[in-house]
C-alpha positions in Angstrom: -124.3 -98.0 40.5 -127.1 -98.7 38.1 -126.4 -98.5 34.4 -129.0 -96.4 32.6 -130.0 -96.8 28.9 -128.2 -93.6 28.1 -125.0 -94.9 29.7 -125.3 -98.1 27.7 -125.4 -96.0 24.5 -122.4 -93.9 25.5 -119.2 -96.1 25.4 -117.4 -95.9 28.7 -113.6 -96.0 29.2 -112.6 -99.5 30.2 -109.3 -100.2 32.0 -107.4 -103.4 32.6 -106.1 -103.2 36.2 -102.9 -105.0 37.4 -101.5 -105.4 40.9 -104.7 -106.1 42.8 -104.4 -108.9 45.3 -107.7 -108.7 47.1 -111.1 -107.0 47.1 -109.6 -104.2 49.3 -107.3 -103.3 46.4 -110.3 -103.1 44.0 -112.1 -100.8 46.5 -109.1 -98.5 46.6 -108.8 -98.3 42.8 -112.6 -97.6 42.6 -112.3 -94.8 45.2 -109.3 -93.3 43.4 -111.2 -93.2 40.1 -114.4 -91.8 41.6 -112.5 -88.8 43.0 -112.1 -87.5 39.5 -114.6 -84.8 38.6 -117.8 -86.2 37.2 -116.6 -89.8 37.1 -118.6 -92.8 38.1 -116.5 -95.9 38.1 -116.9 -99.6 39.0 -113.9 -101.9 39.6 -114.4 -105.7 39.3 -111.8 -107.7 41.2 -112.8 -111.0 39.6 -112.3 -109.7 36.0 -109.5 -107.2 37.0 -111.3 -104.5 35.0 -112.6 -101.0 35.6 -115.5 -99.3 33.8 -115.2 -95.5 34.0 -118.1 -93.2 33.0 -118.1 -89.4 32.8 -114.8 -89.0 31.0 -114.5 -88.2 27.2 -113.0 -91.1 25.2 -109.8 -89.2 24.6 -109.1 -88.8 28.4 -108.3 -92.4 29.2 -104.9 -91.4 30.3 -106.5 -89.4 33.1 -108.1 -92.5 34.5 -104.8 -94.5 34.0 -102.9 -91.9 36.0 -105.4 -92.0 38.8 -105.0 -95.7 39.1 -101.2 -95.5 39.0 -101.2 -92.8 41.8 -103.2 -95.3 43.9 -100.3 -97.8 43.6 -101.7 -100.1 40.8 -101.1 -100.6 37.1 -103.7 -99.8 34.4 -104.0 -99.7 30.6 -107.0 -98.7 28.5 -108.9 -101.8 27.3 -109.1 -102.1 23.5 -112.0 -104.5 22.9 -113.8 -107.5 24.3 -111.2 -109.9 23.0 -108.4 -107.7 24.3 -105.0 -109.3 23.7 -103.5 -107.5 26.8 -105.9 -109.3 29.1 -105.1 -112.7 27.7 -101.4 -112.1 27.7 -101.4 -110.6 31.2 -103.4 -113.6 32.6 -101.2 -116.2 30.9 -98.0 -114.4 32.1 -99.3 -114.3 35.7 -100.3 -118.0 35.6 -96.9 -119.0 34.2 -95.0 -116.9 36.8 -97.0 -118.4 39.6 -96.5 -121.9 38.3 -92.7 -121.5 38.1 -92.5 -120.0 41.6 -94.8 -122.7 43.0 -92.7 -125.5 41.5 -89.4 -124.1 42.9 -91.1 -123.5 46.3 -92.5 -127.0 46.4 -89.2 -128.7 45.4 -87.3 -126.8 48.2 -90.0 -127.0 50.8 -90.4 -130.8 50.8 -86.7 -131.6 51.7 -86.7 -128.6 54.1 -89.7 -129.9 56.0 -88.2 -133.5 56.0 -84.9 -132.2 57.3 -86.2 -129.9 60.0 -88.8 -132.4 61.2 -86.3 -135.3 61.3 -83.6 -133.3 63.1 -86.1 -131.9 65.5 -87.4 -135.3 66.5 -84.0 -137.1 66.5 -81.3 -134.8 68.0 -78.7 -137.4 67.5 -78.8 -137.0 63.7 -77.9 -133.3 63.9 -74.6 -132.3 62.4 -72.6 -129.1 62.6 -74.1 -126.3 60.6 -77.4 -128.1 60.0 -79.3 -124.9 60.9 -77.5 -122.9 58.2 -78.3 -125.6 55.6 -82.0 -125.1 56.5 -81.6 -121.4 56.1 -80.0 -121.9 52.7 -82.9 -124.1 51.6 -85.5 -121.6 52.9 -83.9 -118.4 51.6 -84.9 -118.9 47.9 -88.4 -119.7 49.0 -89.0 -116.7 51.2 -87.3 -114.3 48.8 -87.7 -115.2 45.1 -90.7 -117.5 45.4 -92.5 -115.1 47.8 -91.4 -112.0 45.8 -94.9 -111.2 44.4 -96.2 -110.8 48.0 -93.2 -108.7 49.1 -93.3 -106.5 46.0 -97.0 -105.7 46.3 -96.5 -105.0 50.0 -93.7 -102.5 49.4 -95.6 -100.8 46.6 -98.7 -100.4 48.7 -96.8 -99.2 51.8 -95.3 -96.4 49.6 -98.8 -95.2 49.2 -99.7 -95.8 52.8 -101.9 -98.8 51.9 -102.2 -102.4 53.1 -103.6 -105.4 51.3 -103.9 -109.2 51.5 -100.3 -109.4 50.3 -99.4 -107.3 53.3 -100.7 -110.0 55.6 -98.9 -112.8 53.7 -95.6 -110.9 53.4 -95.6 -110.0 57.1 -96.3 -113.6 58.1 -93.5 -115.0 55.9 -91.1 -112.3 57.1 -92.0 -112.8 60.8 -91.6 -116.6 60.6 -88.3 -116.5 58.7 -86.9 -113.5 60.7 -87.6 -115.2 64.0 -86.0 -118.4 62.8 -83.0 -116.5 61.6 -82.6 -114.8 64.9 -82.8 -118.2 66.6 -80.0 -119.5 64.4 -77.7 -116.5 65.0 -78.3 -116.7 68.7 -78.0 -120.5 68.8 -81.1 -122.7 68.2 -81.1 -124.4 71.5 -80.5 -121.3 73.7 -83.0 -119.2 71.6 -85.8 -121.5 72.4 -87.3 -120.9 68.9 -90.6 -122.6 68.5 -93.4 -121.8 66.1 -96.6 -123.8 66.6 -95.2 -127.2 67.3 -94.2 -127.2 71.0 -91.2 -129.1 72.4 -89.8 -132.2 70.8 -89.9 -135.5 72.6 -86.1 -135.1 73.1 -86.7 -131.9 75.0 -84.8 -129.7 72.4 -86.2 -126.9 70.4 -86.2 -126.7 66.6 -85.9 -124.1 64.0 -89.1 -124.6 62.1 -88.3 -122.7 58.9 -90.8 -124.9 57.2 -93.5 -122.6 58.6 -92.2 -119.7 56.4 -91.5 -122.1 53.5 -94.8 -124.0 53.8 -96.8 -120.7 54.1 -95.2 -119.4 50.9 -95.9 -122.7 49.0 -99.6 -122.8 50.1 -100.1 -119.2 49.2 -98.6 -119.6 45.8 -100.6 -122.8 45.2 -103.8 -121.0 46.2 -103.1 -118.0 44.0 -102.1 -120.3 41.1 -105.3 -122.4 41.2 -107.4 -119.3 41.8 -105.9 -117.6 38.7 -106.6 -120.6 36.6 -110.2 -120.9 37.8 -110.8 -117.2 37.2 -109.5 -117.6 33.7 -112.0 -120.5 33.1 -114.8 -118.3 34.5 -113.8 -115.5 32.0 -113.5 -118.0 29.2 -117.3 -118.3 29.1 -117.7 -114.7 28.2 -114.6 -114.6 25.9 -116.1 -117.5 23.9 -119.1 -115.4 23.2 -117.0 -112.5 21.9 -114.9 -115.0 19.8 -117.8 -116.5 17.9 -117.7 -113.9 15.1 -115.2 -114.7 12.3 -112.5 -112.2 11.4 -113.2 -112.3 7.7 -116.2 -112.7 5.3 -116.5 -114.0 1.7 -118.4 -111.3 -0.2 -119.8 -111.3 -3.7 -118.4 -108.5 -5.9 -119.9 -108.7 -9.3 -119.2 -112.2 -10.6 -116.3 -112.8 -8.2 -116.2 -113.8 -4.6 -113.5 -112.0 -2.4 -112.5 -112.5 1.2 -112.4 -109.3 3.1 -112.0 -108.2 6.8 -115.3 -108.3 8.7 -114.9 -104.6 9.4 -115.2 -103.9 5.6 -118.6 -105.6 5.2 -121.5 -103.3 4.7 -125.2 -103.7 5.0 -126.6 -104.9 1.6 -123.5 -106.9 0.7 -124.1 -110.5 -0.4 -122.1 -112.7 1.9 -121.3 -116.3 0.8 -121.2 -118.9 3.6 -119.8 -122.3 2.8 -120.5 -125.6 4.7 -118.6 -125.6 8.0 -118.2 -121.8 8.1 -119.5 -119.4 10.7 -122.1 -116.8 9.5 -120.3 -113.4 9.9 -123.4 -111.1 9.7 -127.0 -110.9 10.6 -129.1 -111.1 7.5 -131.6 -112.9 5.3 -130.8 -115.8 3.0 -130.9 -114.7 -0.6 -129.9 -118.0 -2.1 -129.3 -121.6 -1.0 -130.5 -124.0 1.7 -128.7 -125.3 4.8 -129.1 -126.6 8.3 -127.7 -123.9 10.6 -126.3 -124.8 14.0 -127.5 -122.1 16.4 -126.3 -123.8 19.6 -123.6 -121.2 20.3 -126.2 -118.4 20.3 -129.3 -120.1 21.7 -128.3 -123.3 23.4 -130.6 -125.3 21.2 -128.7 -128.4 20.0 -130.8 -129.2 16.9 -129.7 -127.3 13.7 -132.4 -125.1 12.2 -133.1 -125.4 8.5 -133.1 -122.1 6.6 -134.2 -121.3 3.0 -134.4 -118.1 0.9 -136.2 -115.3 2.8 -135.3 -116.7 6.3 -133.0 -114.9 8.7 -129.7 -116.0 10.1 -127.5 -114.6 12.8 -123.8 -113.9 13.1 -122.0 -116.6 15.2 -124.2 -119.5 13.9 -122.6 -122.2 11.8 -123.6 -123.4 8.4 -123.4 -127.2 8.7 -124.2 -128.6 5.2 -125.1 -126.1 2.4 -123.9 -123.1 0.5 -125.7 -119.9 1.5 -125.8 -116.4 0.1 -126.8 -114.0 2.8 -127.8 -110.4 2.3 -126.2 -108.5 5.2 -128.6 -106.5 7.3 -126.5 -105.9 10.4 -122.7 -106.0 10.5 -120.0 -105.5 13.1 -121.1 -104.0 16.4 -124.7 -103.9 15.2 -125.1 -107.7 15.0 -127.1 -109.4 17.7 -124.0 -111.3 18.7 -121.9 -108.2 19.2 -124.7 -106.5 21.2 -125.1 -109.6 23.4 -121.4 -109.7 24.1 -121.4 -106.0 24.9 -124.4 -106.3 27.2 -122.8 -109.3 28.9 -119.8 -107.2 29.6 -121.9 -104.4 31.0 -123.6 -106.9 33.3 -120.3 -107.3 35.1 -120.5 -103.6 36.2 -123.5 -104.1 38.5 -123.2 -104.6 42.2 -125.7 -106.2 44.5 -126.7 -104.4 47.7 -124.9 -107.1 49.7 -121.8 -106.6 47.6 -121.7 -102.9 48.6 -121.7 -104.0 52.2 -118.9 -106.4 51.5 -116.9 -103.6 49.9 -117.2 -101.5 53.0 -116.2 -104.5 55.2 -113.2 -105.3 53.1 -112.0 -101.6 53.1 -111.2 -101.9 56.8 -110.5 -105.7 56.9 -106.7 -105.8 56.4 -105.8 -102.9 58.7 -108.1 -104.5 61.4 -106.4 -107.9 61.0 -102.9 -106.4 61.3 -103.9 -104.5 64.4 -105.6 -107.7 65.8 -102.5 -109.8 65.2 -100.4 -107.3 67.1 -102.9 -107.1 70.0 -103.1 -111.0 70.1 -99.3 -111.4 70.2 -98.9 -108.8 72.9 -101.8 -110.4 74.8 -100.1 -113.8 74.8 -96.8 -112.2 75.9 -98.6 -110.4 78.8 -100.2 -113.7 79.7 -96.8 -115.3 80.2 -96.3 -117.1 76.9 -92.9 -117.6 75.3 -92.1 -114.9 72.7 -91.9 -117.7 70.1 -95.4 -118.9 70.8 -96.8 -115.3 70.9 -95.3 -114.6 67.5 -96.6 -117.9 66.2 -100.1 -117.0 67.2 -99.8 -113.5 65.7 -98.6 -115.0 62.4 -101.4 -117.4 62.4 -103.9 -114.6 62.8 -102.2 -112.7 59.9 -102.4 -115.6 57.6 -105.8 -117.1 58.4 -107.7 -113.9 57.6 -109.0 -113.8 54.0 -110.8 -110.9 52.3 -110.1 -112.5 49.0 -113.0 -115.0 49.3 -115.3 -112.1 50.2 -114.2 -110.1 47.2 -114.6 -113.0 44.8 -117.9 -114.3 46.1 -120.2 -112.1 44.1 -118.3 -111.2 40.9 -117.1 -114.7 40.0 -120.6 -116.2 40.4 -122.1 -113.3 38.3 -119.4 -113.7 35.7 -120.0 -117.4 35.2 -123.7 -117.1 35.5 -124.0 -114.4 32.9 -121.6 -116.3 30.6 -123.5 -119.5 30.9 -126.8 -117.6 30.3 -125.4 -116.2 27.1 -124.6 -119.8 25.9 -128.2 -120.8 26.7 -129.8 -117.9 24.9 -130.3 -115.9 28.1 -128.8 -112.5 28.7 -128.9 -111.3 32.4 -128.3 -107.6 32.3 -127.0 -107.4 35.9 -127.2 -108.1 39.6 -130.6 -106.5 39.9 -132.1 -109.2 37.7 -130.6 -111.9 39.9 -132.0 -110.4 43.0 -135.4 -109.9 41.5 -135.5 -113.5 40.2 -135.1 -114.8 43.7 -138.3 -113.1 44.8 -140.5 -113.7 41.8 -143.7 -115.8 42.5 -145.8 -114.8 39.5 -145.0 -114.9 35.7 -147.1 -112.8 33.4 -146.9 -113.9 29.8 -147.9 -111.7 26.8 -149.8 -113.8 24.3 -149.0 -112.7 20.8 -145.4 -113.3 19.8 -144.6 -114.8 23.2 -146.9 -117.7 24.0 -147.9 -117.8 20.3 -145.7 -117.6 17.3 -146.9 -114.2 16.3 -147.7 -115.4 12.8 -151.3 -115.7 11.6 -152.2 -118.9 9.7 -155.3 -120.3 8.0 -156.4 -123.3 10.1 -159.8 -124.1 8.6 -161.5 -123.3 5.3 -165.3 -123.7 4.7 -166.7 -123.1 1.2 -170.2 -123.1 -0.4 -171.2 -126.3 -2.0 -170.7 -125.0 -5.6 -167.3 -123.3 -5.0 -164.1 -125.2 -5.3 -161.7 -124.7 -2.4 -158.8 -123.8 -4.7 -160.9 -121.2 -6.6 -161.9 -119.5 -3.3 -158.3 -119.4 -2.1 -157.1 -118.1 -5.5 -159.5 -115.1 -5.5 -159.0 -114.4 -1.8 -155.2 -114.3 -2.3 -155.7 -111.9 -5.3 -157.6 -109.5 -3.1 -155.0 -109.7 -0.3 -151.9 -109.5 -2.6 -151.5 -105.8 -2.0 -151.7 -105.9 1.8 -149.1 -106.4 4.4 -151.6 -107.1 7.2 -150.8 -110.4 9.1 -154.2 -111.8 8.1 -153.5 -111.0 4.5 -150.2 -112.8 4.7 -151.9 -115.8 6.2 -154.4 -116.0 3.3 -151.5 -115.7 0.7 -149.5 -118.4 2.4 -152.6 -120.7 2.4 -153.3 -120.0 -1.2 -149.7 -120.8 -2.2 -150.3 -124.4 -1.1 -153.3 -124.8 -3.5 -152.6 -122.6 -6.6 -149.5 -121.5 -8.4 -150.8 -118.3 -10.1 -153.0 -115.4 -9.0 -155.4 -113.5 -11.3 -155.0 -109.7 -11.5 -157.2 -107.6 -9.3 -158.4 -104.1 -10.3 -160.3 -101.3 -8.7 -159.1 -101.8 -5.2 -161.2 -100.2 -2.6 -160.5 -100.3 1.2 -163.6 -100.6 3.4 -162.3 -98.9 6.6 -162.1 -101.3 9.5 -163.9 -104.0 7.5 -161.8 -105.3 4.6 -161.1 -104.7 0.9 -163.0 -104.9 -2.4 -161.8 -105.3 -6.0 -162.7 -106.8 -9.4 -161.1 -110.3 -9.9 -161.8 -112.2 -13.1 -164.6 -109.8 -13.9 -166.3 -110.5 -10.6 -167.0 -108.0 -7.8 -165.1 -109.6 -4.9 -164.7 -108.6 -1.3 -162.9 -110.1 1.7 -163.0 -109.1 5.4 -164.7 -109.9 8.7 -168.3 -111.0 9.1 -169.4 -107.3 9.4 -168.2 -106.7 5.9 -170.5 -109.3 4.6 -173.4 -107.7 6.6 -172.5 -104.3 5.2 -172.6 -105.7 1.6 -175.9 -107.4 2.4 -174.5 -110.9 1.8 -176.3 -113.5 3.8 -174.2 -116.4 5.0 -175.5 -119.9 4.2 -176.0 -122.2 7.3 -172.7 -124.0 6.8 -170.7 -120.7 6.6 -172.6 -119.2 9.5 -171.7 -122.2 11.6 -168.1 -121.9 10.5 -168.0 -118.2 11.6 -169.5 -119.2 15.0 -167.1 -122.1 15.5 -164.1 -120.0 14.6 -165.2 -117.2 17.0 -165.8 -119.7 19.8 -162.3 -121.1 19.3 -160.7 -117.8 19.4 -159.9 -117.7 15.7 -160.6 -114.8 13.4 -163.3 -115.7 10.7 -162.6 -114.0 7.3 -165.4 -114.1 4.8 -165.0 -114.1 1.0 -167.9 -112.6 -1.0 -168.4 -112.8 -4.8 -171.1 -110.5 -6.4 -172.7 -109.9 -3.1 -172.8 -113.5 -2.1 -170.8 -115.1 0.8 -168.9 -118.1 -0.7 -166.1 -119.0 1.8 -165.0 -118.6 5.4 -161.3 -118.7 6.3 -160.5 -119.3 10.0 -157.3 -117.5 10.8 -155.4 -117.8 14.1 -152.0 -117.3 15.7 -150.6 -120.7 16.5 -149.3 -121.5 20.0 -145.6 -122.2 20.2 -144.8 -125.9 20.3 -142.9 -125.6 23.6 -145.4 -123.3 25.3 -147.3 -126.0 27.2 -144.1 -127.6 28.5 -142.7 -124.2 29.5 -145.9 -123.3 31.5 -145.7 -126.7 33.2 -142.0 -126.1 34.0 -142.9 -122.7 35.6 -145.6 -124.3 37.6 -143.2 -127.0 38.7 -141.0 -124.2 40.1 -143.9 -123.0 42.2 -144.7 -120.0 40.0 -148.2 -118.8 39.2 -148.7 -117.9 35.5 -151.0 -115.3 34.0 -151.8 -114.7 30.3 -152.0 -111.1 29.3 -153.2 -109.9 25.9 -155.0 -107.1 24.0 -156.9 -109.8 22.0 -160.5 -110.7 22.6 -161.5 -113.0 25.4 -162.3 -116.0 23.2 -158.9 -116.0 21.6 -157.1 -115.6 24.9 -159.1 -118.4 26.5 -158.3 -120.8 23.6 -154.6 -120.2 24.0 -154.8 -120.4 27.8 -156.6 -123.8 27.6 -154.0 -125.1 25.2 -151.0 -124.3 27.3 -152.5 -124.8 30.8 -153.0 -121.3 32.2 -156.0 -120.6 34.3 -155.6 -116.8 34.9 -156.4 -114.8 31.8 -156.5 -111.0 31.4 -157.8 -110.1 27.9 -158.7 -107.0 25.9 -156.2 -104.8 27.8 -154.5 -101.8 26.3 -150.7 -101.2 26.7 -151.4 -98.8 29.5 -153.7 -101.3 31.2 -151.0 -104.0 30.9 -148.9 -101.9 33.3 -151.9 -101.5 35.5 -152.4 -105.2 35.7 -148.8 -105.6 36.8 -149.3 -102.9 39.5 -152.5 -104.6 40.7 -150.7 -108.0 41.1 -147.9 -106.2 43.0 -150.5 -104.5 45.2 -151.8 -108.0 46.1 -148.3 -108.8 47.4 -147.1 -110.6 44.3 -143.5 -110.4 43.0 -144.1 -110.3 39.3 -142.0 -111.3 36.2 -143.3 -110.0 32.9 -142.4 -111.6 29.6 -143.1 -109.7 26.4 -141.8 -108.8 23.0 -143.3 -105.5 21.7 -143.6 -101.8 22.3 -147.0 -102.4 23.9 -145.2 -104.5 26.5 -142.5 -101.9 27.4 -144.4 -100.2 30.2 -145.4 -103.6 31.8 -141.8 -104.8 31.4 -140.5 -101.7 33.2 -143.1 -101.9 35.9 -142.6 -105.5 36.8 -140.2 -106.7 39.4 -138.4 -108.7 36.7 -138.8 -107.9 33.0 -137.9 -110.6 30.3 -138.0 -109.6 26.6 -137.5 -111.8 23.6 -134.7 -110.7 21.3 -136.8 -110.4 18.2 -138.9 -107.8 20.0 -138.5 -104.1 19.6 -135.6 -102.1 21.0 -138.0 -100.4 23.5 -139.0 -103.8 24.9 -135.4 -104.9 25.1 -134.3 -101.7 26.9 -137.2 -102.1 29.4 -136.2 -105.7 30.3 -133.9 -107.0 33.0 -133.3 -110.3 31.1 -133.2 -110.7 27.3 -134.2 -114.1 25.8 -132.5 -114.9 22.5 -133.9 -118.5 22.0 -137.0 -119.0 19.9 -138.4 -121.3 22.5 -140.7 -120.4 25.4 -138.9 -122.8 27.8 -136.1 -120.3 27.9 -138.3 -118.3 30.4 -138.1 -121.1 32.9 -134.4 -121.6 32.1 -133.8 -117.9 32.7 -135.5 -117.9 36.1 -133.8 -121.1 37.1 -130.3 -119.9 36.1 -130.9 -116.6 37.8 -132.0 -118.4 41.0 -129.0 -120.7 40.8 -126.6 -117.8 40.3 -128.2 -115.9 43.2 -128.0 -119.1 45.4 -124.3 -119.5 44.5 -123.6 -115.9 45.4 -125.3 -116.3 48.8 -123.5 -119.6 49.4 -120.2 -117.9 48.6 -120.8 -115.0 50.9 -122.0 -117.3 53.7 -118.9 -119.4 53.4 -116.5 -116.4 53.2 -118.1 -114.6 56.2 -118.4 -117.9 58.2 -114.8 -118.8 57.4 -113.4 -115.6 58.8 -115.8 -115.5 61.8 -114.7 -119.0 62.8 -111.0 -119.0 61.7 -109.7 -115.8 63.2 -110.8 -116.6 66.8 -109.4 -120.1 66.5 -106.0 -118.7 65.4 -106.1 -116.0 68.1 -106.7 -118.7 70.7 -103.5 -120.5 69.6 -105.4 -123.5 68.2 -104.1 -123.1 64.6 -100.6 -123.6 63.5 -99.5 -121.0 60.8 -99.0 -123.8 58.3 -102.7 -124.9 58.7 -103.7 -121.2 58.6 -101.9 -120.7 55.3 -103.5 -123.8 53.7 -107.0 -122.8 55.0 -106.7 -119.2 53.7 -105.6 -120.4 50.2 -108.4 -123.0 50.0 -111.1 -120.6 51.0 -110.6 -118.5 47.9 -110.2 -121.6 45.7 -113.5 -122.9 47.1 -115.4 -119.8 46.2 -114.2 -119.8 42.6 -114.8 -123.5 42.3 -118.3 -123.2 43.6 -119.0 -120.4 41.1 -117.7 -122.5 38.2 -120.3 -125.1 39.0 -122.8 -122.8 37.3 -121.2 -123.8 33.9 -123.1 -127.2 34.4 -126.6 -125.6 34.4 -128.5 -127.1 31.5 -131.6 -126.1 29.6 -134.8 -127.7 30.9 -135.6 -129.1 27.5 -132.1 -130.7 27.2 -132.3 -132.0 30.8 -135.6 -133.7 29.9 -134.1 -135.6 27.0 
């Protein structure tokens, strides 16, 4: 199922599911939910959650009832930091730990006793078989109760699961041993997997049932702990926001619940506290630790007028922040929500896995019966035939298949959020593995998106500060990026601006006004030509040099005479060159795409090391450039930040949008970048590739394990104890392999 933008805007019903023991269970719950009219549901076995779309918010009980009718438990999920989820997970882990401890304490003496008495018949004593039964009984009943309970519950609904295989294996082993005791161990010829003892006697290997239970409990326990660690990465993102905020009310400061904070409130943040809202600093100065949101370890200094985000930490100063976005509207909340949504997606290969798992358990049960009967027909002892059948039941493991994709995706998405990368879903991972070309938008992506005066040239008789003062007075009423650049430049030279009167806009050229009684004008070189102002040689050379370097020359005229030239340009991001080099090191071709003129684009390209430049393209043409590259056989990733990039982002095989871009750009992207650092592009592609590689590795292992293990067990080459251990370890391996994604580091941090 693909999640559309409309679906993202409509809150789905989310359920916490209990009682699932394997991916086959998740498939049954999903099918039960999808049978409801108009419902589209996805069930994630790794997170034990279901996302249900198509039901009104007040009909959560309908979805819960459908799950219960399928034989599983469900409750409506409250929020991302849902207490039910944490409590349920901890209860399950605690219960598994207690049962595992009891099973291990009883299994060790049981194994020692049965093995010793089997090998040394002279040590046997009257009733030793019944002592072994007494030791084994708590293991195969109370300790193994979770397997039996789930099996009975599923059978009531005509279903089978992984617990069915485990429960049948334990029951068959213990039941056969019990029959052997009641019939007399020596005459019964009971043997499970070990063959005759050196003394020629047979033994009651109850340790098979006990060991199987212990191994299964150990596997489930470590799997549950590992899955909790995987989920902790996402839970940590949701937990970054504080529960309260200190808000200024008149002359007083009061602490209120975060839900009560409104846009426009002045929020006071003290040293060591977490910023609770997105906003702009109204008062104060501080170094803000943004690592939790962006992965960047160096605190960022903020002053009045600069923005701060919820979830970042004030390290050393008192700030007063004017709230602009609160609660669910903060960037942190949106990232947490989108990270949750990313868990809903399914890869094409995962859909195949789901279909395989649907028939896996019934097929294994049937195969175990066929194998046992086959051995009997071939002349094997009943004990050996049952031993082989039990081994087949236990060795099969759909759990590893079910965990392969969702656990890697869960850890990868969570780690990405910590590094300032939000992977929207499985489609982005699959696309990242095929990408060979990265197209970078120039303004706001490769460059800072902020115009600055980089060079000033003045006539011989005009002071530099005087020219800047008059230019700033002319631009003081404009919000154009070039006007802001001139104002910021003047602020470094003068402290006051003269009044300007009689403003006149010269369309497409600049502005005119009277400043200090002088007729002043500022704009491009064409404005000077329109006014009939000839440029002295020095200023003409400055205009030519600025144009050649890709900067924008701004000419100041006083009383019809050109007196100054300001070269204005958009500076390249400090990390852009290293980021392009990192992409090249990954074997990716880079292309610079911009609507700016050729000279400006070439200057930026030379500075960062890009050879392929596409300049002076319209928003529509940007999408056409992407299409042409794809027609050449290229797999294209597009990185942009604005509305004019939306079509290109949507058309690319992989769209990456910076978080300070427009909503349209973000919605068009597959991956969202929240770190103000272009190296995050390389980090995003590398993390996506690593996650995809991990998913593939998990699936290869899970399929290969079953392909190899089941025939070995059917051939009688695997003892049920070894089968139980191997099955448990296969799931633990898949989760452990996924957890390695937590160690992925930013390219910049790795280089330090």
